[in-house]
C-alpha positions in Angstrom: -19.5 15.3 25.7 -16.4 17.0 27.4 -12.6 16.2 27.6 -9.1 17.5 27.2 -6.1 16.2 25.2 -2.7 17.3 24.2 -2.2 18.2 20.7 0.7 15.7 20.1 -1.2 12.8 21.4 -4.2 13.6 19.3 -2.8 14.7 15.9 -1.2 11.8 14.4 -4.0 9.3 15.1 -6.5 12.0 13.9 -4.5 12.4 10.6 -4.5 8.6 10.0 -8.3 8.4 10.7 -9.1 11.4 8.5 -6.9 10.2 5.7 -9.7 7.6 4.6 -12.4 10.3 4.6 -13.2 11.4 1.0 -13.5 15.3 0.6 -16.6 15.0 -1.7 -19.2 12.9 -0.4 -22.8 12.3 -1.3 -23.6 11.7 2.4 -22.4 14.6 4.4 -21.8 12.6 7.5 -19.1 10.7 5.5 -17.0 13.9 5.5 -17.0 13.9 9.2 -15.0 12.0 11.8 -16.9 10.3 14.6 -15.7 11.3 18.1 -16.8 9.0 21.0 -16.0 9.4 24.7 -16.5 6.4 27.1 -14.8 4.4 29.7 -12.1 6.9 30.0 -11.2 6.7 26.3 -11.6 8.8 23.2 -12.4 6.9 20.0 -11.9 8.4 16.7 -13.5 6.9 13.5 -13.3 7.8 9.8 -14.9 5.8 6.9 -15.7 6.1 3.2 -17.9 3.0 3.5 -15.1 0.8 1.9 -12.6 1.4 4.6 -12.8 2.2 8.3 -10.2 3.4 10.6 -10.6 3.5 14.4 -8.1 5.1 16.9 -8.5 4.8 20.6 -6.7 7.4 23.1 -6.7 7.4 26.8 -8.0 10.6 28.5 -7.3 12.0 31.8 -8.8 14.8 33.9 -12.5 16.0 33.7 -14.5 13.8 31.2 -18.1 13.6 30.3 -19.0 10.7 28.0 -20.8 11.4 24.8 -20.5 11.2 20.9 -20.7 13.4 18.0 -19.4 13.7 14.4 -17.3 16.8 13.0 -15.8 17.8 9.8 -12.6 15.7 9.5 -10.4 18.1 7.4 -11.3 21.1 9.4 -10.5 19.5 12.8 -7.1 18.2 11.4 -6.2 21.7 10.1 -7.2 23.2 13.5 -5.0 20.8 15.3 -2.1 21.3 13.0 -2.3 25.0 13.3 -2.1 25.1 17.1 1.3 25.3 18.9 3.2 22.2 19.7 2.4 20.6 23.0 -0.9 22.7 23.3 -3.7 21.3 25.3 -7.1 21.3 23.5 -10.4 21.3 25.4 -13.4 19.8 23.6 -17.1 20.5 24.8 -20.2 19.8 22.9 -22.9 22.5 22.9 -26.1 21.5 21.4 -25.3 21.1 17.6 -21.9 22.6 17.9 -18.5 21.5 19.2 -16.4 24.1 21.0 -12.7 23.7 21.1 -10.4 25.9 23.4 -6.7 26.0 23.6 -4.8 28.9 25.1 -6.4 32.1 23.6 -7.8 30.2 20.6 -11.4 29.2 20.4 -13.2 27.4 17.5 -16.8 26.3 17.0 -17.4 23.4 14.6 -20.8 22.2 13.3 -21.7 18.7 14.1 -23.9 15.8 12.7 -25.6 13.2 15.0 -23.5 10.4 15.7 -26.4 7.9 15.0 -26.2 8.8 11.4 -22.6 7.7 11.2 -22.2 4.3 9.3 -20.6 1.2 10.8 -18.8 -1.1 8.5 -19.1 -4.1 10.6 -19.2 -4.9 14.2 -17.1 -8.0 14.3 -15.1 -9.7 11.6 -14.8 -13.4 12.0 -12.5 -15.6 10.0 -9.0 -16.7 9.6 -7.1 -14.9 12.3 -3.1 -14.7 12.7 -0.5 -12.5 14.2 2.3 -11.0 12.3 5.2 -8.4 13.0 4.2 -5.2 11.4 7.5 -4.9 9.6 6.9 -8.3 7.8 3.4 -7.2 6.8 4.7 -3.8 5.5 7.4 -5.6 3.5 4.8 -8.0 1.9 3.0 -4.8 0.8 6.0 -2.7 -0.2 7.7 -5.4 -2.3 4.6 -5.8 -4.6 2.2 -2.7 -4.4 3.8 -0.9 -7.4 2.4 -3.7 -9.7 -1.2 -3.0 -8.8 -3.3 -1.7 -11.7 -4.9 1.8 -11.6 -8.5 2.2 -12.7 -8.4 -0.9 -14.7 -11.9 -2.2 -16.1 -10.7 -5.7 -14.7 -11.5 -4.2 -11.2 -10.0 -7.2 -9.4 -6.5 -6.1 -10.6 -7.0 -2.9 -8.8 -5.9 -4.4 -5.6 -3.6 -6.9 -4.0 -4.1 -10.7 -3.6 -3.5 -12.0 -0.1 -3.2 -15.8 -0.2 -3.1 -17.5 3.3 -2.3 -21.1 4.1 0.6 -23.7 4.7 2.2 -21.5 7.3 2.8 -18.4 4.9 1.1 -15.3 3.6 1.7 -14.4 0.0 0.9 -11.2 -1.7 0.4 -10.8 -5.4 -0.1 -7.8 -7.7 -0.3 -7.5 -11.4 -1.6 -4.8 -13.9 -1.6 -7.6 -16.9 1.9 -6.4 -18.0 4.0 -7.3 -15.0 3.6 -9.2 -11.7 5.0 -9.0 -8.3 4.9 -11.6 -5.8 6.3 -11.9 -2.1 6.1 -14.6 0.6 6.5 -14.5 4.5 6.2 -17.2 6.9 3.7 -16.9 9.7 3.3 -19.5 12.5 0.0 -21.2 13.2 -1.6 -20.3 9.8 -3.2 -23.4 8.7 -6.5 -22.4 7.0 -6.2 -21.5 3.4 -8.0 -18.5 1.9 -7.6 -16.0 -1.0 -8.9 -12.4 -0.8 -8.3 -9.1 -2.7 -7.7 -5.9 -0.8 -8.5 -2.7 -2.7 -5.9 -0.4 -3.7 -6.9 2.4 -1.2 -7.0 -0.2 1.6 -3.4 -1.5 0.7 -2.1 2.1 0.9 -3.7 3.1 4.0 -2.8 -0.2 5.7 1.0 0.4 4.7 0.7 3.8 6.3 -0.7 2.5 9.6 1.9 -0.2 9.8 4.8 2.3 9.6 3.9 3.4 13.3 2.8 0.1 14.6 4.9 -1.6 17.5 4.3 -5.1 18.6 2.7 -7.9 16.3 -0.5 -6.9 14.5 -3.6 -9.1 14.7 -5.1 -9.8 11.2 -8.5 -11.3 10.7 -9.5 -12.3 7.2 -13.4 -12.7 6.9 -15.6 -13.5 3.9 -16.3 -9.7 3.3 -13.8 -7.8 5.3 -10.3 -7.7 6.4 -9.7 -6.3 9.9 -6.1 -5.3 11.2 -5.5 -4.4 14.8 -2.3 -2.6 15.7 -2.3 -1.4 19.4 -5.2 1.1 19.7 -5.6 1.3 15.9 -8.2 -0.7 14.1 -8.3 -0.8 10.3 -11.1 -2.6 8.5 -11.5 -2.8 4.6 -14.1 -4.5 2.4 -12.7 -6.9 0.0 -13.0 -6.9 -3.8 -15.5 -9.2 -4.9 -13.9 -11.0 -7.9 -11.5 -13.7 -8.9 -7.9 -13.0 -9.2 -6.1 -14.5 -12.3 -4.2 -17.7 -12.0 -0.9 -15.9 -11.5 1.2 -19.1 -11.4 0.7 -19.6 -15.1 2.8 -16.3 -16.0 5.8 -17.1 -13.9 8.6 -18.5 -16.2 9.4 -22.0 -15.1 12.5 -22.9 -16.9 14.3 -20.0 -18.5 17.6 -21.1 -20.1 19.4 -17.7 -20.1 20.7 -16.4 -16.9 22.1 -12.9 -16.2 23.8 -11.5 -13.1 24.3 -8.0 -12.9 25.2 -5.2 -10.4 21.7 -3.7 -9.5 22.8 -0.1 -9.0 24.8 -0.1 -12.4 22.0 -1.6 -14.1 19.5 0.8 -12.6 21.4 3.9 -13.4 22.0 2.7 -17.1 18.2 2.1 -17.5 17.5 5.4 -15.9 19.7 7.3 -18.5 18.5 5.4 -21.5 14.8 5.9 -20.5 15.4 9.8 -21.0 15.2 9.2 -24.7 12.7 6.7 -24.8 9.3 7.1 -26.5 7.4 9.0 -23.8 4.1 7.1 -24.4 5.3 3.4 -24.8 8.5 3.7 -22.9 9.9 0.9 -25.0 13.7 -0.2 -24.9 15.7 -2.7 -26.8 17.9 -5.2 -25.0 20.9 -6.9 -26.9 22.6 -9.7 -25.0 25.9 -11.1 -26.0 28.4 -13.2 -23.6 29.4 -10.8 -20.8 27.4 -7.9 -22.3 24.1 -6.3 -21.7 23.4 -3.5 -24.2 20.3 -1.1 -23.8 19.0 1.1 -26.6 16.2 3.6 -26.8 14.9 6.0 -29.5 12.0 8.3 -30.0 9.6 9.9 -32.7 12.2 12.9 -32.8 14.9 10.5 -34.0 16.9 10.8 -30.7 18.7 7.9 -29.4 20.4 6.6 -26.4 22.6 3.5 -25.9 24.4 2.0 -22.7 26.4 -1.1 -22.3 26.6 -2.8 -18.9 29.2 -5.7 -18.1 27.2 -8.7 -16.8 27.8 -12.3 -15.9 26.2 -14.0 -18.9 27.2 -16.7 -21.4 23.9 -17.7 -23.0 24.5 -16.5 -26.6 23.0 -13.6 -28.4 19.4 -12.3 -27.8 17.3 -9.2 -28.7 14.2 -8.3 -26.7 12.1 -5.3 -25.9 10.8 -4.1 -22.6 8.8 -1.2 -21.0 11.8 0.5 -19.3 9.5 1.9 -16.5 8.5 -1.7 -15.5 12.1 -2.8 -15.2 13.0 0.4 -13.1 10.2 -0.2 -10.8 11.6 -3.6 -10.0 15.2 -2.3 -9.7 14.1 0.4 -7.2 12.1 -2.2 -5.2 15.0 -4.7 -4.8 17.3 -4.4 -2.0 20.4 -6.4 -2.7 23.6 -5.5 -4.6 23.1 -8.1 -7.3 20.0 -8.7 -9.6 19.3 -11.9 -11.3 17.4 -11.9 -14.8 16.1 -15.2 -16.3 15.1 -15.1 -19.9 13.9 -17.5 -22.5 13.5 -16.3 -26.0 12.5 -12.9 -27.5 8.9 -13.5 -26.8 9.0 -14.7 -23.1 8.8 -12.8 -20.0 11.7 -11.9 -17.7 11.9 -13.3 -14.3 13.6 -10.9 -11.8 14.8 -11.9 -8.3 17.4 -10.9 -5.6 19.5 -13.8 -5.5 20.3 -13.0 -1.9 16.5 -12.9 -0.9 14.3 -15.2 -3.0 11.1 -14.5 -1.1 10.0 -12.0 -3.8 9.9 -12.7 -7.5 9.0 -10.2 -10.4 7.8 -10.9 -14.0 7.8 -8.4 -16.7 6.3 -9.0 -20.0 8.2 -8.3 -23.3 7.4 -5.5 -25.7 7.2 -5.7 -29.4 9.4 -3.1 -30.9 
């Protein structure tokens, strides 16, 4: 195997591919990135057996086909340390890979390419095309609500629900829920799949650089996303997502309209003196007024009052302030709409200027 490539052309795709590679692996080859040269292209592949990233780059000049695997992190670090716009020459030499650039020379150990695992040759299923910005928005508006290391493993990921001309993403950790919709033409088949947390995060990173529509294929066991010369494949979580519709409040009588930035700043200040473990705050509603209070075991207290558009009578209710702040930080509009029932019912939060996303936050007993 032999080829030369510019550092700038190689570095970004290599970093994306290496991002899925775990540092500590039971199989040594899983710490490596697969390099394949064929048909005038260099293919880079990284996997952790759950996710797989493939990037293809066009090569020019003197090329010899071949394949091998080299340590992913070391290759990334070498490329990062070289000067900008440097040309790097790769040449395999038995069980070693030689890298030369200017006066720099590196020799990396390799492992055979035939030991490198392949997630799945072809993913067959529900296929659609979607602008990368739309798919990224579906992820960004809901990802913060995913659980982390929950024993209910199906919550450690994001539900993708397809059908009826739209894609819906849903994430919940059992205490709050985020849901976002986007219309997609030509999507008639219905399906529900759960993408694991790491897959969601790596997909969002990949979409940041994508140009032109991306092609998404949702199979029985895998999701595959093709964006230009990048291909992302992820195994799906084998489990049943909760019936999220049941926790969305349907007819909350109390409606509050507030300036989002003002409310966010008030919540941030009160949060400073909330209980560090439980993060509980007390909200007292009166006509035109939204009062927020917090205290902690050191007997410290904070109180803020925000003017709001509200005339539904008095109500006292408790919330985890971190959950409310996460929603305020995700919303984009100037105004936030909060619907409440009684002191035991969940809050429904939306941006009245963009109702494609809704957020549900469960109350706390204080």
